[in-house]
N, C-alpha and C positions, 0 to 999 in steps of 0.2 A: 663520647658516643654520638653525637648530633653531627659532628662533622664527619663521622665516617660514614652516617646514613646520608647525608646530604650528597657526599661523593657517588656512594652508590646508585641513588636516585638520578644521578645528572645521565649515568651510562645507560638509562633505559632510553630515552629517545635517540640518543647517539646511536645505539643498536638498533632501533625500528628505523633508522633513516637510513644505515647501511643496508639493514636486509632489503629496503624497497628499492635503493638504488642499485643492487646486485639483481634485482628482476629482471631477467631475458624474456621478453614476449616475442611470440611469432603469431602470423596470423595465416590461415588458409581459407582463401575464399573459393568457393564452389558454386559455378554458376549451374543450377540445376536445371531450370526451364526458363524459355523467353520466348513468348509470342510478339509476333510483330505485324501490324500492319499498317499498308501504304505504299507508295510506286517505288518500282527498285529506280533509280537513277539511271538516266541514259543521256548521250550525247547527241546534239541534234543532227539531223541531215538535210544538207545544201549543196546542190548543185549548181557548178557553172559552166554556164553555157556562153552566154553573150553580154558580158557586164557591161552595163550604160552608167558611166558616173553621175549622181545624183538620182538615181534609181530607187523608190521604195518598194518593197515587197511585204506583202499581208500573206501571212502563211498560216490557215487553220488547218487541224489535223484532226485524224479519229484513227485509234489502233486498239487492237482487240489482243488481250493476253492469253495464251492457249495452257496457262497451268495456275488453277487457282489459288495453289498451296505450294509453298516451297518448304523443304523438311533437309535439315543437315545440323551441322555443330559446327558453334564458335565457341574460341576461347577466348575471354577478354583479357585485359593487362591493367595492372594495379594503376590506379591512379596517382596522382602527386601527393597526397597526404600518407600513403603507404610507405611504410621502411623498406626499401627494395632490399636490403639483405636479408630480413626479416618476414618479408611476406610474399606467398606463394598463391597463385591462383590459378583454378582448374577448370576444367568442364566434365560435368556428367558422362558417364559411358551410355553408349547407345543411341546419341543425339540428343539436343537439347533446344534445338531451334524449329519454331513453326512461323512461315510468316505468309500471312492474307495478302496476296497480290491484286489488284482492281482487275475485275471482269474485261473492262473496258477504260479508255483513257481519250480528253479532249486536250489537243493545243493550240497556242495561237503563239506564232511569232511575228515580229516585227524586224525586216531587215534593210539596213539603208547602204547602198554602194556609194561608197565616200569618192574612191579613186579605182582608176582601171585593176589596181591589185589589193584594194583595203576596204572593210567594211565594217560597219558596228551592226548586234543586234542585240534584244531584248524577247522575252517572251515567258510562257508559263505553260502547268500540266495541271488539269483538273482530274481527278477521280474520286472514287469511292471506294473502301475496302473496309469490312469488317463493321460496316453499320456507321464508319468514320466519314468526311468527307476532307479532303486533301487539296489543296492549290500549291503547288512549288512553283518558284520562279528561277529564271535564269539570265546571264547575259554575259556578252564579251565580245572579242574583236576576232576578225577573220583576214585571212591572207590568201589571196588566189592568184591563177593565172591560166591563160589559155594557150597554149602551144601544140601545133602539127594536129590539131583536131581533139586534143584532149584538155580537160579542163581538173586543175589540182586545186584543193581546197585544203587549208588548215584552220580549223576554229579553236580558241582556246578562251576559255571563262570561268566562270563560276557559278554554282547551284546552290540556291537556298530549299533545300529538304527537308520534311519530316515525316515522322515515322512514332506511331504510338506503339509502345511496348508495356508487356506485363513480366516481371522478372524475379522467379523465387532463386533465392540465393542461400546458400550455407557457411557461415561465418566459424571456424573452429580456430579458439585462440589458446595457446599453450603459455602457461605461466611457470619458471621455473626459480621461485627464490631462494638465497642463497641457504637458508637456516631450515627449509621446509621442502617437504615432499612435491613435486611438479603437480600442477593440476591442469587440466584440460576443460573449456568452457566451448559449450556448441549452441550458436543463434540461429536461429531460423528467420528470415524475411520473405515477404511477399510485396513488392513494389511495382507502382503504375505509374506513367507520366507519358510524355510526349516531348521526344528526342527531335530539336529544330537545332540546324546546323548550317554551315556553308560549306561546299566543299569543290575542289577544281575537277573541271573537266577539260579533255583535248580530245579533239575528231580529227580524221583525216577522209576526204571522200575523193574519191577520183571518177571521172565521168568521162564519155564520149560527149564531145562539143561539136556537133556536126549542124549548124544554125538552119540549114535548108531541110534537116529531117525532121520528119514528122515524131521518131522515137530514139531518144538515146537510153545509154543503159549508165547504170552508177555502182561503185562500191563503196562500202565504208567502213571504216574499223575506227573505235575510240575507247578511251577509259574514265571514267567517272569515279571520284571517291565519296562516299556515304555513311559517315556516323551513323551506328545503329543504336548503342546503349550508352550511357555516361551520367552516370548515378550513385550516390550513397545509399547503401542498403539501412533502412528506417523501421518501415512498416513490419510489425511482426507477422511471420506466417501463421492466418488462421487453419490452414490444412494440416501443414505437420506440426505446429504448435511452435511458441516463440523460443522451447528451449531454455537456456540460461537467459535470453533478453538482455546480453551484453551490448552495448552500442559500437557498430563497426566505425574504425577507424578513417580506409580509406577506401575509395570507391572503384564502380568497376565500369571499364571502358572498351568499345570494340568499335572497329571501323572495317568496312568492306568495301574494296575495290572492284568495280564492276565492268568488265571487260562488253563492249558494243560490236556488233559487227553484223554486215547485213549487204542487202542489193537490193537491185529492181530496176525500172524503167522510168523515163520522165517523158511525158507526151505531150506533145506542144499544142497548146489551145489558142496560137494567136496572140500579137500584140504582146511579146512578152508574157504571156501565161502559159502555167503548166500546169498538169496533174503529176504526182509522183505515186508510184503504186510499188510496194515491196514488202519484204521481210527482215527485221532485225532480230538477232537472238542477243540474250544479256548472260553471261557468266559473272557467277559471285566468285572470286578470287579466295576470299579469304574467309570463305566457309567451308568447313571441310565435309566431303561426301554429301554435296547437294543433290538432293533429288527433285522435279528432274533434274539434269545438267544443263545446257543451256533453257533458259526461258525464251520461248520464240512469240515473236509479235509480228502479226500481218498488220500493215497501216496503208493508209493512203492520205496524202497531203494535196492541198491546192495551193499555186503560187500566183498570185494578184500583183501585179505589174503597176506602179502608178508613177 
C-alpha cells in the first residue's frame, strides 16, 4: 500500500506542471486616453542665396501656434516584451488623444557654411505647454547649391524631443488552462511620465536667389519622426479602479511622423543679414482624424552672418 500511495502522490506535481504548461495566455491592451503636452517636431527652414565658405550664421526665431489643442486617435503597437502571436493592441473608440501645443515657441540655431555646397548646424526650441517647460535640441548636415537664380537646400539630421504624457490603459488577459474553464482578468492603469527621444528629420527648401534683390521667396517641405509614448503600464487607475490588478507584461509604443510644409519671403537687411517671414503647417501622419488638420504656425526668423 505504501508503494502504491507514493506512486499516486508523485502524479500530483506532474499533473500540476502539465496544467500550467498547457495554459494559453493572450493579452489585449486598450489605450483609453492619452494626454500629451509639448512642441510638435518640425524641420528647420534655411534659405540659400549667396553661400560664402567659412560664414557662421546666428538665427533666432519666434513662432505662434494657431491650435492650442490637437485631438485625434493613436493606436499603439506592443513593445518588445509582448508575445506577438498572443498580444493585441487597440484604441478606444471616439478618439483617445488630447495634445496641448505651446502657444508660442522660441528657437535659436547656429549654421556654419563649410564649403560652397556643404554646411553643419545645431540649434534648439524652447516652449511651454500644459504648465511645463520644454527645451528640444537638433543638429545635422546640409547640402545646397545655387543655380539659375534658384537655391536648393537639403537638411538632414536628428532632433532631441520631449513630451509629457498621461496615459490610461486597460489590459485584458485571457487564461485558458488545459483542465479548467477559461478565465478573463481585466486590469486598469493610469501612468504619467516624460517621453524623451531622438528622431530623424529631413527637410527640403527651394528659394529664389537674386542677390541684388531686396526680397526673395521660399518654399519648404520636410518630415520629422517624433515618438509619443513608450512605457509599460504599472500604476493602478484611481478613476476606473485597478480591476484585477495583474501586472502587464508588455509595453505600449506610438510614434508619429510629422509632415512640415510652408513658405514665405526673405528680406535682405544688408551685409549678409536677412529676415524670414512666413507660415508653416504641421500634419500628424500617424494620428487618425486629427483636429484641426494641419497646425499652422506663423513665424519670423533673423539671420545674422559673421
